[in-house]
PyMOL Python script that loads the backbone (N, CA, C, O; Angstrom):
from pymol import cmd

cmd.read_pdbstr("""\
ATOM      1  N   MET A   1     126.991  96.831 110.241  1.00  0.00           N
ATOM      2  CA  MET A   1     127.225  96.018 109.069  1.00  0.00           C
ATOM      3  C   MET A   1     127.272  94.526 109.431  1.00  0.00           C
ATOM      4  O   MET A   1     126.922  93.672 108.617  1.00  0.00           O
ATOM      5  N   PHE A   2     127.709  94.225 110.661  1.00  0.00           N
ATOM      6  CA  PHE A   2     127.777  92.825 111.075  1.00  0.00           C
ATOM      7  C   PHE A   2     126.401  92.170 110.988  1.00  0.00           C
ATOM      8  O   PHE A   2     126.273  91.058 110.476  1.00  0.00           O
ATOM      9  N   PHE A   3     125.377  92.855 111.484  1.00  0.00           N
ATOM     10  CA  PHE A   3     124.041  92.273 111.483  1.00  0.00           C
ATOM     11  C   PHE A   3     123.490  92.140 110.067  1.00  0.00           C
ATOM     12  O   PHE A   3     122.785  91.178 109.760  1.00  0.00           O
ATOM     13  N   LEU A   4     123.801  93.084 109.222  1.00  0.00           N
ATOM     14  CA  LEU A   4     123.350  93.007 107.838  1.00  0.00           C
ATOM     15  C   LEU A   4     124.014  91.840 107.111  1.00  0.00           C
ATOM     16  O   LEU A   4     123.340  91.078 106.419  1.00  0.00           O
ATOM     17  N   LEU A   5     125.318  91.696 107.262  1.00  0.00           N
ATOM     18  CA  LEU A   5     126.017  90.593 106.604  1.00  0.00           C
ATOM     19  C   LEU A   5     125.602  89.243 107.173  1.00  0.00           C
ATOM     20  O   LEU A   5     125.445  88.278 106.425  1.00  0.00           O
ATOM     21  N   THR A   6     125.423  89.165 108.484  1.00  0.00           N
ATOM     22  CA  THR A   6     124.957  87.923 109.109  1.00  0.00           C
ATOM     23  C   THR A   6     123.577  87.545 108.582  1.00  0.00           C
ATOM     24  O   THR A   6     123.306  86.372 108.323  1.00  0.00           O
ATOM     25  N   SER A   7     122.716  88.532 108.427  1.00  0.00           N
ATOM     26  CA  SER A   7     121.367  88.268 107.929  1.00  0.00           C
ATOM     27  C   SER A   7     121.383  87.811 106.478  1.00  0.00           C
ATOM     28  O   SER A   7     120.619  86.923 106.099  1.00  0.00           O
ATOM     29  N   PHE A   8     122.248  88.410 105.663  1.00  0.00           N
ATOM     30  CA  PHE A   8     122.359  87.972 104.270  1.00  0.00           C
ATOM     31  C   PHE A   8     122.825  86.524 104.182  1.00  0.00           C
ATOM     32  O   PHE A   8     122.301  85.755 103.376  1.00  0.00           O
ATOM     33  N   VAL A   9     123.788  86.149 104.988  1.00  0.00           N
ATOM     34  CA  VAL A   9     124.254  84.757 105.008  1.00  0.00           C
ATOM     35  C   VAL A   9     123.130  83.850 105.483  1.00  0.00           C
ATOM     36  O   VAL A   9     122.936  82.764 104.938  1.00  0.00           O
ATOM     37  N   TRP A  10     122.394  84.285 106.489  1.00  0.00           N
ATOM     38  CA  TRP A  10     121.285  83.497 107.027  1.00  0.00           C
ATOM     39  C   TRP A  10     120.224  83.273 105.944  1.00  0.00           C
ATOM     40  O   TRP A  10     119.675  82.177 105.830  1.00  0.00           O
ATOM     41  N   LEU A  11     119.938  84.302 105.156  1.00  0.00           N
ATOM     42  CA  LEU A  11     118.939  84.177 104.101  1.00  0.00           C
ATOM     43  C   LEU A  11     119.395  83.256 102.968  1.00  0.00           C
ATOM     44  O   LEU A  11     118.565  82.621 102.317  1.00  0.00           O
ATOM     45  N   ARG A  12     120.679  83.180 102.731  1.00  0.00           N
ATOM     46  CA  ARG A  12     121.189  82.342 101.636  1.00  0.00           C
ATOM     47  C   ARG A  12     121.263  80.871 102.002  1.00  0.00           C
ATOM     48  O   ARG A  12     121.391  80.026 101.116  1.00  0.00           O
ATOM     49  N   SER A  13     121.186  80.546 103.280  1.00  0.00           N
ATOM     50  CA  SER A  13     121.270  79.158 103.708  1.00  0.00           C
ATOM     51  C   SER A  13     119.904  78.489 103.594  1.00  0.00           C
ATOM     52  O   SER A  13     118.884  79.070 103.963  1.00  0.00           O
ATOM     53  N   ALA A  14     119.898  77.292 103.092  1.00  0.00           N
ATOM     54  CA  ALA A  14     118.636  76.559 102.907  1.00  0.00           C
ATOM     55  C   ALA A  14     118.154  75.902 104.193  1.00  0.00           C
ATOM     56  O   ALA A  14     116.984  75.532 104.288  1.00  0.00           O
ATOM     57  N   GLN A  15     119.025  75.751 105.182  1.00  0.00           N
ATOM     58  CA  GLN A  15     118.676  75.004 106.389  1.00  0.00           C
ATOM     59  C   GLN A  15     118.078  75.868 107.489  1.00  0.00           C
ATOM     60  O   GLN A  15     117.664  75.339 108.520  1.00  0.00           O
ATOM     61  N   ARG A  16     118.023  77.156 107.302  1.00  0.00           N
ATOM     62  CA  ARG A  16     117.602  78.041 108.385  1.00  0.00           C
ATOM     63  C   ARG A  16     116.263  78.699 108.061  1.00  0.00           C
ATOM     64  O   ARG A  16     115.863  78.812 106.903  1.00  0.00           O
ATOM     65  N   ALA A  17     115.585  79.130 109.127  1.00  0.00           N
ATOM     66  CA  ALA A  17     114.319  79.835 108.966  1.00  0.00           C
ATOM     67  C   ALA A  17     114.588  81.230 108.395  1.00  0.00           C
ATOM     68  O   ALA A  17     115.346  82.011 108.971  1.00  0.00           O
ATOM     69  N   ARG A  18     113.964  81.529 107.267  1.00  0.00           N
ATOM     70  CA  ARG A  18     114.234  82.790 106.572  1.00  0.00           C
ATOM     71  C   ARG A  18     113.717  84.007 107.339  1.00  0.00           C
ATOM     72  O   ARG A  18     114.256  85.102 107.176  1.00  0.00           O
ATOM     73  N   TRP A  19     112.697  83.847 108.162  1.00  0.00           N
ATOM     74  CA  TRP A  19     112.142  84.986 108.873  1.00  0.00           C
ATOM     75  C   TRP A  19     113.164  85.604 109.819  1.00  0.00           C
ATOM     76  O   TRP A  19     113.119  86.809 110.065  1.00  0.00           O
ATOM     77  N   ILE A  20     114.074  84.815 110.349  1.00  0.00           N
ATOM     78  CA  ILE A  20     115.112  85.355 111.231  1.00  0.00           C
ATOM     79  C   ILE A  20     116.041  86.271 110.425  1.00  0.00           C
ATOM     80  O   ILE A  20     116.441  87.332 110.904  1.00  0.00           O
ATOM     81  N   GLY A  21     116.373  85.862 109.226  1.00  0.00           N
ATOM     82  CA  GLY A  21     117.207  86.697 108.370  1.00  0.00           C
ATOM     83  C   GLY A  21     116.546  88.014 108.026  1.00  0.00           C
ATOM     84  O   GLY A  21     117.209  89.051 108.003  1.00  0.00           O
ATOM     85  N   TRP A  22     115.240  87.990 107.756  1.00  0.00           N
ATOM     86  CA  TRP A  22     114.547  89.230 107.414  1.00  0.00           C
ATOM     87  C   TRP A  22     114.430  90.161 108.617  1.00  0.00           C
ATOM     88  O   TRP A  22     114.512  91.379 108.460  1.00  0.00           O
ATOM     89  N   ILE A  23     114.241  89.613 109.803  1.00  0.00           N
ATOM     90  CA  ILE A  23     114.245  90.454 111.010  1.00  0.00           C
ATOM     91  C   ILE A  23     115.612  91.093 111.189  1.00  0.00           C
ATOM     92  O   ILE A  23     115.711  92.254 111.588  1.00  0.00           O
ATOM     93  N   GLY A  24     116.660  90.347 110.898  1.00  0.00           N
ATOM     94  CA  GLY A  24     118.006  90.898 110.975  1.00  0.00           C
ATOM     95  C   GLY A  24     118.257  92.006 109.977  1.00  0.00           C
ATOM     96  O   GLY A  24     118.918  92.995 110.292  1.00  0.00           O
ATOM     97  N   VAL A  25     117.729  91.844 108.762  1.00  0.00           N
ATOM     98  CA  VAL A  25     117.891  92.885 107.744  1.00  0.00           C
ATOM     99  C   VAL A  25     117.174  94.159 108.190  1.00  0.00           C
ATOM    100  O   VAL A  25     117.729  95.252 108.072  1.00  0.00           O
ATOM    101  N   VAL A  26     115.959  94.030 108.697  1.00  0.00           N
ATOM    102  CA  VAL A  26     115.211  95.204 109.167  1.00  0.00           C
ATOM    103  C   VAL A  26     115.951  95.878 110.319  1.00  0.00           C
ATOM    104  O   VAL A  26     116.048  97.105 110.362  1.00  0.00           O
ATOM    105  N   THR A  27     116.468  95.088 111.243  1.00  0.00           N
ATOM    106  CA  THR A  27     117.213  95.638 112.372  1.00  0.00           C
ATOM    107  C   THR A  27     118.473  96.344 111.907  1.00  0.00           C
ATOM    108  O   THR A  27     118.794  97.427 112.396  1.00  0.00           O
ATOM    109  N   ALA A  28     119.182  95.751 110.978  1.00  0.00           N
ATOM    110  CA  ALA A  28     120.423  96.353 110.483  1.00  0.00           C
ATOM    111  C   ALA A  28     120.151  97.660 109.737  1.00  0.00           C
ATOM    112  O   ALA A  28     120.874  98.640 109.915  1.00  0.00           O
ATOM    113  N   VAL A  29     119.125  97.676 108.915  1.00  0.00           N
ATOM    114  CA  VAL A  29     118.799  98.899 108.180  1.00  0.00           C
ATOM    115  C   VAL A  29     118.351  99.996 109.152  1.00  0.00           C
ATOM    116  O   VAL A  29     118.737 101.155 109.000  1.00  0.00           O
ATOM    117  N   ALA A  30     117.546  99.633 110.139  1.00  0.00           N
ATOM    118  CA  ALA A  30     117.135 100.619 111.146  1.00  0.00           C
ATOM    119  C   ALA A  30     118.353 101.148 111.904  1.00  0.00           C
ATOM    120  O   ALA A  30     118.414 102.333 112.232  1.00  0.00           O
ATOM    121  N   GLY A  31     119.312 100.281 112.180  1.00  0.00           N
ATOM    122  CA  GLY A  31     120.527 100.710 112.855  1.00  0.00           C
ATOM    123  C   GLY A  31     121.361 101.655 112.010  1.00  0.00           C
ATOM    124  O   GLY A  31     121.902 102.639 112.513  1.00  0.00           O
ATOM    125  N   LEU A  32     121.461 101.351 110.723  1.00  0.00           N
ATOM    126  CA  LEU A  32     122.218 102.230 109.831  1.00  0.00           C
ATOM    127  C   LEU A  32     121.557 103.607 109.702  1.00  0.00           C
ATOM    128  O   LEU A  32     122.242 104.628 109.654  1.00  0.00           O
ATOM    129  N   ILE A  33     120.243 103.625 109.647  1.00  0.00           N
ATOM    130  CA  ILE A  33     119.531 104.901 109.601  1.00  0.00           C
ATOM    131  C   ILE A  33     119.664 105.628 110.940  1.00  0.00           C
ATOM    132  O   ILE A  33     119.896 106.836 110.977  1.00  0.00           O
ATOM    133  N   GLY A  34     119.515 104.889 112.027  1.00  0.00           N
ATOM    134  CA  GLY A  34     119.586 105.480 113.363  1.00  0.00           C
ATOM    135  C   GLY A  34     120.941 106.067 113.705  1.00  0.00           C
ATOM    136  O   GLY A  34     121.039 106.901 114.605  1.00  0.00           O
ATOM    137  N   MET A  35     121.987 105.653 113.011  1.00  0.00           N
ATOM    138  CA  MET A  35     123.321 106.198 113.272  1.00  0.00           C
ATOM    139  C   MET A  35     123.407 107.688 112.954  1.00  0.00           C
ATOM    140  O   MET A  35     124.309 108.379 113.427  1.00  0.00           O
ATOM    141  N   PHE A  36     122.480 108.169 112.164  1.00  0.00           N
ATOM    142  CA  PHE A  36     122.497 109.581 111.791  1.00  0.00           C
ATOM    143  C   PHE A  36     121.679 110.462 112.746  1.00  0.00           C
ATOM    144  O   PHE A  36     121.375 111.610 112.422  1.00  0.00           O
ATOM    145  N   ARG A  37     121.326 109.927 113.914  1.00  0.00           N
ATOM    146  CA  ARG A  37     120.511 110.700 114.850  1.00  0.00           C
ATOM    147  C   ARG A  37     121.241 111.921 115.391  1.00  0.00           C
ATOM    148  O   ARG A  37     120.598 112.879 115.818  1.00  0.00           O
ATOM    149  N   ASN A  38     122.574 111.906 115.381  1.00  0.00           N
ATOM    150  CA  ASN A  38     123.328 113.074 115.831  1.00  0.00           C
ATOM    151  C   ASN A  38     123.481 114.111 114.724  1.00  0.00           C
ATOM    152  O   ASN A  38     123.870 115.249 114.986  1.00  0.00           O
ATOM    153  N   VAL A  39     123.178 113.724 113.497  1.00  0.00           N
ATOM    154  CA  VAL A  39     123.272 114.644 112.368  1.00  0.00           C
ATOM    155  C   VAL A  39     121.943 115.373 112.172  1.00  0.00           C
ATOM    156  O   VAL A  39     121.913 116.583 111.946  1.00  0.00           O
ATOM    157  N   THR A  40     120.855 114.624 112.261  1.00  0.00           N
ATOM    158  CA  THR A  40     119.529 115.211 112.074  1.00  0.00           C
ATOM    159  C   THR A  40     118.545 114.554 113.035  1.00  0.00           C
ATOM    160  O   THR A  40     118.644 113.360 113.319  1.00  0.00           O
ATOM    161  N   THR A  41     117.608 115.331 113.526  1.00  0.00           N
ATOM    162  CA  THR A  41     116.632 114.790 114.481  1.00  0.00           C
ATOM    163  C   THR A  41     115.499 114.038 113.795  1.00  0.00           C
ATOM    164  O   THR A  41     114.666 113.430 114.466  1.00  0.00           O
ATOM    165  N   ILE A  42     115.460 114.072 112.486  1.00  0.00           N
ATOM    166  CA  ILE A  42     114.395 113.385 111.751  1.00  0.00           C
ATOM    167  C   ILE A  42     114.451 111.877 111.987  1.00  0.00           C
ATOM    168  O   ILE A  42     113.412 111.217 112.013  1.00  0.00           O
ATOM    169  N   VAL A  43     115.647 111.330 112.157  1.00  0.00           N
ATOM    170  CA  VAL A  43     115.784 109.883 112.315  1.00  0.00           C
ATOM    171  C   VAL A  43     115.736 109.445 113.775  1.00  0.00           C
ATOM    172  O   VAL A  43     115.956 108.269 114.063  1.00  0.00           O
ATOM    173  N   ALA A  44     115.459 110.344 114.689  1.00  0.00           N
ATOM    174  CA  ALA A  44     115.400 109.988 116.115  1.00  0.00           C
ATOM    175  C   ALA A  44     114.372 108.898 116.411  1.00  0.00           C
ATOM    176  O   ALA A  44     114.668 108.007 117.207  1.00  0.00           O
ATOM    177  N   PRO A  45     113.170 108.922 115.808  1.00  0.00           N
ATOM    178  CA  PRO A  45     112.234 107.816 116.075  1.00  0.00           C
ATOM    179  C   PRO A  45     112.759 106.463 115.608  1.00  0.00           C
ATOM    180  O   PRO A  45     112.527 105.449 116.266  1.00  0.00           O
ATOM    181  N   VAL A  46     113.459 106.439 114.486  1.00  0.00           N
ATOM    182  CA  VAL A  46     114.034 105.179 113.999  1.00  0.00           C
ATOM    183  C   VAL A  46     115.105 104.690 114.976  1.00  0.00           C
ATOM    184  O   VAL A  46     115.187 103.496 115.262  1.00  0.00           O
ATOM    185  N   ALA A  47     115.918 105.606 115.482  1.00  0.00           N
ATOM    186  CA  ALA A  47     116.946 105.235 116.455  1.00  0.00           C
ATOM    187  C   ALA A  47     116.322 104.713 117.744  1.00  0.00           C
ATOM    188  O   ALA A  47     116.846 103.783 118.356  1.00  0.00           O
ATOM    189  N   ALA A  48     115.212 105.304 118.155  1.00  0.00           N
ATOM    190  CA  ALA A  48     114.534 104.844 119.372  1.00  0.00           C
ATOM    191  C   ALA A  48     113.988 103.430 119.201  1.00  0.00           C
ATOM    192  O   ALA A  48     114.094 102.605 120.109  1.00  0.00           O
ATOM    193  N   VAL A  49     113.407 103.152 118.043  1.00  0.00           N
ATOM    194  CA  VAL A  49     112.904 101.798 117.775  1.00  0.00           C
ATOM    195  C   VAL A  49     114.064 100.818 117.693  1.00  0.00           C
ATOM    196  O   VAL A  49     113.964  99.692 118.180  1.00  0.00           O
ATOM    197  N   ASN A  50     115.151 101.236 117.087  1.00  0.00           N
ATOM    198  CA  ASN A  50     116.313 100.356 116.958  1.00  0.00           C
ATOM    199  C   ASN A  50     116.922 100.013 118.320  1.00  0.00           C
ATOM    200  O   ASN A  50     117.520  98.949 118.477  1.00  0.00           O
ATOM    201  N   ASN A  51     116.777 100.897 119.295  1.00  0.00           N
ATOM    202  CA  ASN A  51     117.278 100.594 120.635  1.00  0.00           C
ATOM    203  C   ASN A  51     116.574  99.392 121.243  1.00  0.00           C
ATOM    204  O   ASN A  51     117.123  98.756 122.143  1.00  0.00           O
ATOM    205  N   TYR A  52     115.385  99.066 120.780  1.00  0.00           N
ATOM    206  CA  TYR A  52     114.677  97.868 121.228  1.00  0.00           C
ATOM    207  C   TYR A  52     114.901  96.691 120.281  1.00  0.00           C
ATOM    208  O   TYR A  52     115.000  95.544 120.716  1.00  0.00           O
ATOM    209  N   LEU A  53     114.981  96.985 118.983  1.00  0.00           N
ATOM    210  CA  LEU A  53     115.147  95.912 118.004  1.00  0.00           C
ATOM    211  C   LEU A  53     116.495  95.205 118.126  1.00  0.00           C
ATOM    212  O   LEU A  53     116.566  93.977 118.058  1.00  0.00           O
ATOM    213  N   LEU A  54     117.544  95.969 118.303  1.00  0.00           N
ATOM    214  CA  LEU A  54     118.882  95.382 118.306  1.00  0.00           C
ATOM    215  C   LEU A  54     119.082  94.369 119.433  1.00  0.00           C
ATOM    216  O   LEU A  54     119.520  93.253 119.154  1.00  0.00           O
ATOM    217  N   PRO A  55     118.784  94.700 120.690  1.00  0.00           N
ATOM    218  CA  PRO A  55     118.936  93.666 121.730  1.00  0.00           C
ATOM    219  C   PRO A  55     117.992  92.488 121.527  1.00  0.00           C
ATOM    220  O   PRO A  55     118.350  91.346 121.813  1.00  0.00           O
ATOM    221  N   LEU A  56     116.788  92.764 121.036  1.00  0.00           N
ATOM    222  CA  LEU A  56     115.840  91.676 120.788  1.00  0.00           C
ATOM    223  C   LEU A  56     116.368  90.723 119.722  1.00  0.00           C
ATOM    224  O   LEU A  56     116.271  89.506 119.876  1.00  0.00           O
ATOM    225  N   PHE A  57     116.928  91.267 118.639  1.00  0.00           N
ATOM    226  CA  PHE A  57     117.489  90.422 117.592  1.00  0.00           C
ATOM    227  C   PHE A  57     118.696  89.641 118.103  1.00  0.00           C
ATOM    228  O   PHE A  57     118.856  88.467 117.770  1.00  0.00           O
ATOM    229  N   MET A  58     119.540  90.272 118.903  1.00  0.00           N
ATOM    230  CA  MET A  58     120.721  89.574 119.428  1.00  0.00           C
ATOM    231  C   MET A  58     120.316  88.431 120.345  1.00  0.00           C
ATOM    232  O   MET A  58     120.917  87.358 120.293  1.00  0.00           O
ATOM    233  N   ILE A  59     119.307  88.641 121.185  1.00  0.00           N
ATOM    234  CA  ILE A  59     118.824  87.568 122.066  1.00  0.00           C
ATOM    235  C   ILE A  59     118.217  86.447 121.234  1.00  0.00           C
ATOM    236  O   ILE A  59     118.488  85.273 121.482  1.00  0.00           O
ATOM    237  N   MET A  60     117.400  86.800 120.254  1.00  0.00           N
ATOM    238  CA  MET A  60     116.773  85.801 119.402  1.00  0.00           C
ATOM    239  C   MET A  60     117.817  84.984 118.644  1.00  0.00           C
ATOM    240  O   MET A  60     117.711  83.761 118.562  1.00  0.00           O
ATOM    241  N   LEU A  61     118.819  85.656 118.096  1.00  0.00           N
ATOM    242  CA  LEU A  61     119.860  84.958 117.356  1.00  0.00           C
ATOM    243  C   LEU A  61     120.670  84.043 118.288  1.00  0.00           C
ATOM    244  O   LEU A  61     121.045  82.935 117.904  1.00  0.00           O
ATOM    245  N   GLY A  62     120.931  84.506 119.489  1.00  0.00           N
ATOM    246  CA  GLY A  62     121.636  83.667 120.462  1.00  0.00           C
ATOM    247  C   GLY A  62     120.865  82.420 120.822  1.00  0.00           C
ATOM    248  O   GLY A  62     121.442  81.336 120.913  1.00  0.00           O
ATOM    249  N   VAL A  63     119.562  82.557 121.027  1.00  0.00           N
ATOM    250  CA  VAL A  63     118.721  81.393 121.345  1.00  0.00           C
ATOM    251  C   VAL A  63     118.704  80.414 120.178  1.00  0.00           C
ATOM    252  O   VAL A  63     118.776  79.202 120.381  1.00  0.00           O
ATOM    253  N   VAL A  64     118.609  80.932 118.966  1.00  0.00           N
ATOM    254  CA  VAL A  64     118.610  80.056 117.783  1.00  0.00           C
ATOM    255  C   VAL A  64     119.933  79.305 117.684  1.00  0.00           C
ATOM    256  O   VAL A  64     119.949  78.111 117.388  1.00  0.00           O
ATOM    257  N   PHE A  65     121.039  79.999 117.930  1.00  0.00           N
ATOM    258  CA  PHE A  65     122.339  79.323 117.871  1.00  0.00           C
ATOM    259  C   PHE A  65     122.493  78.272 118.969  1.00  0.00           C
ATOM    260  O   PHE A  65     123.072  77.212 118.733  1.00  0.00           O
ATOM    261  N   ILE A  66     121.987  78.552 120.146  1.00  0.00           N
ATOM    262  CA  ILE A  66     122.079  77.576 121.245  1.00  0.00           C
ATOM    263  C   ILE A  66     121.255  76.334 120.931  1.00  0.00           C
ATOM    264  O   ILE A  66     121.679  75.217 121.226  1.00  0.00           O
ATOM    265  N   ARG A  67     120.084  76.523 120.337  1.00  0.00           N
ATOM    266  CA  ARG A  67     119.195  75.395 120.048  1.00  0.00           C
ATOM    267  C   ARG A  67     119.521  74.686 118.749  1.00  0.00           C
ATOM    268  O   ARG A  67     118.902  73.669 118.435  1.00  0.00           O
ATOM    269  N   TRP A  68     120.471  75.192 117.990  1.00  0.00           N
ATOM    270  CA  TRP A  68     120.815  74.648 116.679  1.00  0.00           C
ATOM    271  C   TRP A  68     121.354  73.221 116.819  1.00  0.00           C
ATOM    272  O   TRP A  68     122.244  72.954 117.626  1.00  0.00           O
ATOM    273  N   ARG A  69     120.813  72.342 116.042  1.00  0.00           N
ATOM    274  CA  ARG A  69     121.279  70.956 115.991  1.00  0.00           C
ATOM    275  C   ARG A  69     121.917  70.741 114.619  1.00  0.00           C
ATOM    276  O   ARG A  69     121.285  70.970 113.588  1.00  0.00           O
ATOM    277  N   THR A  70     123.149  70.308 114.620  1.00  0.00           N
ATOM    278  CA  THR A  70     123.802  70.032 113.350  1.00  0.00           C
ATOM    279  C   THR A  70     123.510  68.603 112.935  1.00  0.00           C
ATOM    280  O   THR A  70     123.202  67.744 113.762  1.00  0.00           O
ATOM    281  N   ALA A  71     123.613  68.374 111.659  1.00  0.00           N
ATOM    282  CA  ALA A  71     123.418  67.018 111.135  1.00  0.00           C
ATOM    283  C   ALA A  71     124.619  66.163 111.549  1.00  0.00           C
ATOM    284  O   ALA A  71     125.757  66.630 111.498  1.00  0.00           O
ATOM    285  N   PRO A  72     124.378  64.932 111.952  1.00  0.00           N
ATOM    286  CA  PRO A  72     125.497  64.075 112.338  1.00  0.00           C
ATOM    287  C   PRO A  72     126.436  63.832 111.148  1.00  0.00           C
ATOM    288  O   PRO A  72     125.985  63.658 110.016  1.00  0.00           O
ATOM    289  N   ALA A  73     127.699  63.824 111.414  1.00  0.00           N
ATOM    290  CA  ALA A  73     128.685  63.599 110.370  1.00  0.00           C
ATOM    291  C   ALA A  73     128.616  62.132 109.921  1.00  0.00           C
ATOM    292  O   ALA A  73     128.505  61.226 110.747  1.00  0.00           O
ATOM    293  N   SER A  74     128.680  61.918 108.632  1.00  0.00           N
ATOM    294  CA  SER A  74     128.630  60.557 108.123  1.00  0.00           C
ATOM    295  C   SER A  74     130.003  59.910 108.315  1.00  0.00           C
ATOM    296  O   SER A  74     131.037  60.567 108.192  1.00  0.00           O
ATOM    297  N   ALA A  75     129.991  58.630 108.612  1.00  0.00           N
ATOM    298  CA  ALA A  75     131.233  57.896 108.827  1.00  0.00           C
ATOM    299  C   ALA A  75     131.899  57.654 107.471  1.00  0.00           C
ATOM    300  O   ALA A  75     131.285  57.107 106.556  1.00  0.00           O
ATOM    301  N   ALA A  76     133.122  58.056 107.360  1.00  0.00           N
ATOM    302  CA  ALA A  76     133.833  57.892 106.089  1.00  0.00           C
ATOM    303  C   ALA A  76     134.719  56.676 106.104  1.00  0.00           C
ATOM    304  O   ALA A  76     135.390  56.389 105.112  1.00  0.00           O
TER     305      ALA A  76
END
""", "prot")
cmd.dss("prot")
cmd.show_as("cartoon", "prot")
cmd.util.cbc("prot")
cmd.orient("prot")
């Protein structure tokens, strides 16, 4: 749920690249589906793909946060 909520916030912000938010939504949904891999084997391929998507999204999000430049605060 953390990745889904983070992605929704990312999509609502006007200052950020929207494609990162959509990758997060796809990753979060795949993760939620993949959680049922112990209940049914039908979702095993989704869980396998999510095992690659989740670390990739976390690395990408970390790089974006490190490179993020905030607007300078105006002198009041």
